[in-house]
N, C-alpha and C positions, 0 to 999 in steps of 0.2 A: 157591258164593259164599251167603252167608245173609244175610236180609233185615237180624240188625243190621249188617252188613258192612258194607249199603250207605246204610243210614240216618246209620252216621257217616261216613261220607265216605272211608273207605279205600280203597273202589275206584268206580270211577263206570264201568259199564257201555258197551261201545262203541254209539251209536247211542242210547241211554238220555236221560232225560232230565236238564239241567242248569238251575239256579237261579243267576243273576250278583245276583240283588239283590231284596229284598224292600223296597215302602215303601207308607207309611211303616214303620219296623222297632217300632211300639208302638201298641197298639191298645186299646181296649174290645170284651169278646166282643161281635159283630153287629158291628164295623166291617168294612169294605172295605179290603183289603190289594192292591197290586199286587206282582203276580213276574213276573219278567223272565229270561228267559234263553232256551234254545234244546229241541227234541224235548218242550215240556210237553205236545201233543197227541196223543191215541193215532194211531196209522195209520187204525184203522176212522174216525177223528173223530167217536169218542165219546166222553165228558167223562171230561177225568184225574181222578183222586182228590188230594185236598191234606187233606194228614195233618198234625193237631197234635198233639206228641202221640200219644195214645190216642186222637184225637178227629176226626174229618172235618170239614174246612169246607165248606158248598156254593159251588159256581161260577156265578157272576153272568156273566163273559164269557171266553170260553176261546180260544185259536191257540196257534198253534207257539210264537212268539215270546214270549207275554206271556197272562195270565190272572188275572180279577181272584176273589177270595174272600172269605167271610165269616169272620172269626175265630166257631169254635162254641161254644155254650156249656158250660162242662167245661174246657176249655181255659186252660192256665196258660203260666207265661212258658219257652220252649223251642226246641228244633228246629220245624219246615216240611219238610216234603219232599212230592214230587209225585212220583206213580204213575202209570205207562203203560206197556201192552203187557207186565206182567210186570216192569217197570223201576223201581229208584228213583231221586229223584235223591239230589245232594250235598244236607245240611241245612241251612238258614241260620237264624242265629236274629229268633224275636220275643217281643215285652215284655208283657207282656199283665194289665192293670189288675185287682186286686182288688178285689171287692165292698166296704165298710163296713157300710154303713147302706143301708137299702132304706127306702120308703113315707114319704119326704118330697117336699117340692114347693119346692125352690132354684128359683130365676130368675138368678140369676146366681154368680155367684163364691161361695165359704165361705171361711170367715177361720179364722185359727190364730192364737191368743195366745203369748205370751213362754214357756209352761210348755208349749205341743205340743198343746193341747186346739183341737178344732175346732168350730167352728159355723158351723149351717146353718140354712137357714127353710124351714117350711112356710107358701109364700106365700098359696096358696089361688087360687081364682080371685077378680074383683075383688068386692067387700063380703061374702066369704063369712067366716064367723066358723069359726076353727079352733082347738081345745082348747090346740095347743101352738103359738105362734109359731116358735121358734126351741129347736133342741136342742142339748146339747151332748157331742161324743162325745170320752171321753177318750183317752189316748194307748195305754188297752189295748183299743181301742173299742167301749164301753160308753157306749149313747147311754142319754141323761137328757134330760127334759122342761126347758127353762132358760126362755123367756119364754113369758106368757101372757097374754092381755088385749091382743097388738098386730095389728089387722086390715094385713091381708094386707102383713106384713114382706117387704121388697125386697133391701135390701144390707145389707153388715155392714162396719163398718171400726175398728180401733184407734188408737188415737192414739199417740204415741210414748212417753206415761207409761202403757197400757197399757187406756187408758179405752175401752168398745165402745159405738158410736155404731150405730143399725139406724133405716132411712130408713121408712116406710109410704106406699106409692102411692095407699094409700085417703083418707087425712085430709091429704097432704101435708105431714107431720110428720117431723123426726130426734128419737129418742129417746136419751137416756143411759141405759145400761143398768149396775147396780150388778152385781157378783160374788156375790150371791143370785139376782140374775133381776131384781128389781124397776125401774121404768125412772122417768124422768123427762124432760118435753119438754125439748128443747135449743133448738129452732126451729119455727117453723110457718108455713104460708102459701108452699110450697114448688112450688106446682103438684100434679102429679102427681109425687111424689118417687121417683126410682127411684136410680141408680149416685150411691156416694158415695165421698169420697176426701181423703187429708189431704195437704198441699202439703210442702216441706220446713220452711217457716214455719209448719205445723200448722194455719195456716186451712184449714176445712172446704168442699168444694166438694160440688153437690148439683147433678143431673141431672132437671130439668121435662122429662117426657115431652112436656109441651104447647112446647118448642126454648128454655128460660131454662136457662142452667147458672149457678146461684147461690154467692157465694162467702159463707163467714159467716169473720168474723174469731176471735182467741181471747178478742174481749171482745164476741162476737156481735152485731156490728155486721152485716149484711145488704146485700150488693150484689148488680148483677146483672153476671155477668164476661161473660158472649157470650152469644149468641143466634145458634139453628140453626134450620133448618125442622124443621118438626112431627114427629115419630119415631111410626112405627108399631109398634115395638115398646121397650122399656127404650132409655133412657141410661145406659151403663156406662163407668165414670171409672177412669184410671190414670195416674200421674204418671211421665212420661221421668226417664233419668237427667240430663239439661240442665233438669229446671223446667218443661218442657211439659206440659199436658194433652192426654191423647187419648182422643177419645168413639168410642164404636161407635155407628152409626144416623146419619139413617135409611136402611135398605132395604143398603145393600149399601157403605158407604165406612167408614170410617174417617178422625177430623177429629183435627188437633194444633192445640192452642192455645196461642198465647204467653205469655207471662209477664204480656203485657198485654192479652190479650184478643180478639188475634186470629187468627181461622178459618182455616185451608186444610186440603184435602185432603190429607192421608197418602198411604190407600189406597183403590182403587176397584175392585171386583171383587168380592167375596166375596158368601156369604150368609147374610142373617140374623144380623151379627158379635155376639155378645152380654160376655161376660167377659172379660177382659185381666190380664197380668200381667208382669212384664217379668223378663229373666233379667239377672245380674252385668256383661254384655257389652253389654249395651243391646237386645236381642233383645226384640222384643215377640210375646207367643204370646194368642193371640185364639181364643175357641170360636167357628166360623165353620163353614160349608161353601167347597169351592176344589174347583170345578171340577166340581162336581155332589156333590162327597164331601164330608159329615160328620167333623168333627174338629177338633185343636187344629191352627192355621196358624202358623208362624211368620215374622214382619213383620220382615227384618233392618233394620237404621238407616239404608241406604239404600232400604227399600220392597221388597225382594225377597222373594217370597212362596214357603212350601214348605210342604205337609202333613206335621206330626212325629208327629201320633197319629189312626187313626182313631176313627170312637166317634159312636156315631148319639143325636143327641138331647144332645150336647154344649152346656152351658148358662155355665161359667165350669171356672176353676181355679185353685190358690191352691198357691205350692211351699209345702214342708214339711222338716224339718232333712232331713240327709243326703243331696242331692241327691235327692231326691223330688218326686211334687206329687200333688193330691187334683185328682181331675177330678166336677165334679159333673155329672149329667146330669138331666132334668126328673124324675126318681123319687128320684134315688140319688148317693152319692156314693162315690168306689172311691177307690183306691191304688194308683200307678205307682213303681215303682225306675226309676230316668231320670237320666239322667249330666248332668243342668242344674241348674245351682246357682242359684239364684232372689235375687231380693233381698231382703233380711229388714227388711220396711217399718218394724218398730218399733224398726228399731237403727237408722236413718236420723236 
């Protein structure tokens, strides 16, 4: 029996390795996935080989019943197999995200307009003046400078009419950005302005890292909506299907704020939770660490967690058309074909 027979799973060698599951089944290169099965460690207690197509993944932990491996550079979506003692396991499919653009610096979710164009910040360190604050990536993945002269661009949001807004954690302002990239001040005095999000009535909410969540009505009146503890990271915002505002931070929590501003803890136990997005079934996806592994964590409506995508350095996500998702790390954005239907915020 040849290698191709074994890799396609047409036969299993008696006593050879067998994969029962791979979790999560989606990842960025460098992300850690756990393989469960049997016979996964060679008899001589050497490390097995894990192949993602033609590329070999490094082994983090291995035993007979499970192993943890990192998705190698060059890997693409397709089969993963385990090889031990000359035997090769049955294949399991792993979906690997494709890099779109690098040399960026997003600190939260990217944003997608009504035409499918993607917008990503180059935020920079606090007080750093960068040549381009926001980049526009068209549907052919062409990257172009879009906004300049904005210090520490942080979060991007579109209202229902397609108007773009960007927060600056440097000067505590939120700016309206025109289609040509020019900007005007929309609101000032927002503290260390971080996450921004629109509610169903199109009021804009702004997370201040000092602990305040501001509400800006359509006539630009500013209210203190809720108060949280001071966050060591940014506050990131997303509205749920029932009109509640979800907030990540500080440290390990996702908060839920009802329409009256009452704050409760929705989930506790994530590592450095950052950008968030909802799917059409009301599940919340958070860029965070779960049990020590970085990735995209799904929280069901009753707050049950599971790691759905593995990837180091993830800071945010945005659902894209065609059951796909854009994933942002600290220096790049990636596209992943994913069988999850996200909420179209601009259509609400």
